[in-house]
N, C-alpha and C positions, 0 to 999 in steps of 0.2 A: 778266564777271559770274560769280561763282562761287556755287554753292549747296552748302550743307552738309546732308547727309542726317541726319535725326533718328535718334538711336539709342534703341532701346527695350530696357530691361533688365527682366528678370524675376527676381524674388526667389524662389528656391527655398526653401521652408520646411525647416528642419532636422528630420530624423527623430530621434525619441527612441530611446534604447536600449530594446530589447524589455522588459527588466526594469522600467525606469522607466515605460514605457508600460503594463505590466501593473499596476503599483502605482497609477497614476493612474486607470485604467479600472476596476480591480477592487480597491478598498480592503479589502473583507472577505476576499478571497482572499489579499491581501498580509498581512493580520493572521494568517490561518491559516498562511501560509508562515513568518512570523516565529516562531510557536509551534513549528512543525516543526523549524526550524533550531535553536532553543534546546534542544529535546529531543535533537536529534542531537548538539549540542555537549556536552550533559550526559552523553549515553551514551558519546561518544568519549573524554571526559576524566573519566570517572567516578572513576578512582583518585585524581585530583587534587582533584576537587570534593567527593566524599563524605567526611564528617567521620570515619567509622568504617569498619572492615571489615564488609561486610554479613553475613559468616558468623560474626563474633565473638559468642560467647555470654557473657552476664553474668547469672548466676542471682541475683545480689544486686540487679539493677536491672530485674527483670521487671515488665512492665505499668506502667512509669513514665510519668507524664503528660508532655505537652510542656513543656520547660524550656530553660534556656540550654545545658545539656549535650546534650540531645536535643530538637531543635526540634520534631520531630513525634512525640515519645515513643518507647517501645520496645514490642516484642511480648512474647509469653508466654515467649520464651527470652532476653529481655533484649537482643535485637538492635535496633540503631538503625533506626527506620522510614524516616527520611529517606534513609539510605544505601541501604536496600533498594529504595526507590522510584527512586532515581537509577540503580542497577544494573539495576533492572527495565526501565528504558527501553531498555537494551541488548537484552534478550530480546525485548521487544515490537517494536522497530523492525527488528531483524535478521530475526526470523521474518516480520514483516509485509511488509517489502520483498522478501525472497527468495521467499515464497509468492506474493505478488502478481505479481512479475516472472516466475516460472516459469509460473503459470497463465495470465497475460495473453499471454506470448510464445507459448506452445504453442497457445493459443486463436486468436491472430492468424494463425499459420501454417496451422492447420487451416481457419480461415474462408476464407483466400485460396485454398487448395487446393480447397476445396469449391466456391467461386464460379468458379474458373478452369476446372476440368474439367467441372463441371455433370453433367447426366444421372444415371446410376446412382450415380456416385461421390458427387455432391451429395446424392442421396436417402438413401444409406446413412449418410453422415456426419451429416446432419441428424436422422435418426431416433435415432442414438446420442446426439446432443446433447439431443434431447427426453427421453430416458430419464434422463440426468444432471440435466436441469433439473427433473424431477418430484420430486426430493428437496430438502428444505431444506438449506442449506449446512452447518449444524451437524450434522444427522443424517448426511449423507454423510461429513463429516469424522470423526465418531465411528466410523462403519463402517470407514473406511479405516484409522484408527489401531488399531482392534481387530483388523483382519486383518493389518496389516503389523507391529505391535508397535513397538519402538524400535530405532533404528539411529543411534548417535552417531558423527558424523564431524566432527573438528576442533571438538569441543565443541557441535555443533549436532545436533539430532535431524532427520535428513533425511526420515524418514517423516512426522514432524509437518508439515514444510513441504509435502510431497506431499499430505498429507491436507487441508491448508487450501487449497492452490493448485488442486487438482483440481476442486472445485465451482465455481471461478471461470472455468474454461476454456470451458464452453459458452456463457456469456453474452458473453464477448469474441468467441468464434467467430461468434456471430449478428450482433453489431454490425459486425465487420470484414467479414464476408461481404456484408452489405448494401452497404458502400462498394466492395468489390472487384467486385461484379456490375456496377456502373456503370463502373468503370475498365476492366473487361475488354472493353467495347464501344467503347472509344476507338480512333481511327485508328492511333495509334502502337503499340498492341498488335498490331493486324493487320499493321502494317509489320514488327514484330519476328518474327512468325510467318512472313511471306513471306520474310524474310531468312534463315530457317532456324535461328533461335536455339532452343536447347533449352527445354523447359518449365521446367526448374529456373532457367535464367537469366532467363526472362521473369518468373517468380514472384518471385525474390529481387532482381532488378535493376530491374524496371519496375513491379511491382504493390505489393509490400510497402512500399517507400519512400513511396508515395502514400496509405497508410492509417495513417501514423504518428500523425496527429491523433487519430482515435478510439481508437487503441491507447494513447496517452499519457493520455487522459482516463480510460479504463477502468482503466489501471494505477494511477493516482493514487487513484481512487475506491475501488479494492479494497484498498488498504493499510489503510484504516480497518476494513473488514470482516475483514481478516486479523488485525489486532491484537485485535479483539473476539473472533474465533474462537479465537485462541491463549489469551486470558484465560479463555474459557469452558471450553476443554478442560483447561487447567491447574487450574481450579477443580474440575472433575469428576475430577481425578486421572489424566487421559489425556494431558496435555501435559508441560510441564516439571515435574520432580520436585525435591524437597528435596535439598540445601539451596540450589539455584540461586534467585536472586532473580527473581521473576516477579510481576507485578501480579495476575494471576488466582490464583496460588498463595497470595498474601498474604491473599486474601479467604476462603480455605478453611481447613479444619482448626480450629485453636484460635481463629482469629478469630471463627468463628461461636459459639464457646462463651463468649467474653469480650467480645462486642460491647457489652454493657451496662456492664460494668466499665471497658473500654478501647475506646471507640468509634473512637478514632484509628487503630486497627488496620485498620478497614475503610473509614473515611472517605477517608483520603489515597490509598490505592491506587485506590479507586473514582473519585476526582477525577482522578487521573492517566489512567486509562482513558478517562473521559469527555472530558477535554481533548484527548487524542490523536485520538480518533475525531472530535470536533468540528472540530479543526484540519484534518484531512485531508479531511473532507467539505466544509468551507468552500473549501479550496484546489481540490479536485476540481471542485466546481460552478463556481467562478470560471474555472478553466482551460477548462472546456467552453464557457462563454459567450464567452470570449476567443478561442478557436480556431474556433468555429463561425461561418462567414461569414454564414449566414442570420440569426443572432441579432445579429451586429455591424451588419448593415444596418438 
């Protein structure tokens, strides 16, 4: 007599690709990401997409209303508004990403160092962060720009990037420090110290990789603030200068004088700024919800 053992099979569910999982769980964030990608494509391929040279002046077509030749009209110099909006995306995204990356990265490193060493080091660093946090972002950015002036490197004003990124640093430092304080007490950090690893190795190899989630959330969220800060500084004449295409610059100068006669000069750059800030805020909030395990539960 033979007996056959029953076989039990378990069907392991297929795991979705992280991008597809994000799209399904966070549709609004995915919509924001689509807008960001489209803007990035427009900025990268601006010479191919823009119908005209953004610097080309046509005094015979000044303040022309939207038409087949100029879909979004022209400005007070006869320059095509659509072309300048497309090229303005280059300035906004480049300054936004670089300023946010610089401020967030430096803030993350400072936050981890503050949490890891603690004591007087933590006390001094946090008091400095308190001083920086006491100033509104735009006020601190204006102060830094006024002190440093302009420094053009490879077509970018590095001092403008520093001015926008610096006010973001203390907020990131605070958030990352809170996460690093909990990680510092974990057993594997004590094991690394016991093994004789240097402070630098423990910070960069064992703590920083574990605070990537809050870092990415802050980095994404601050791009929107950086774009808005760049537009504000350019509007005030402290950021990008003529004839470079910039959304904030398009709202200043002659646009304020001809806004009744040619409202398209301020409407379309304003819409571009609002859309970019809205998209990054949507994506940043959704990314926070997706990466935060407490919210996901």
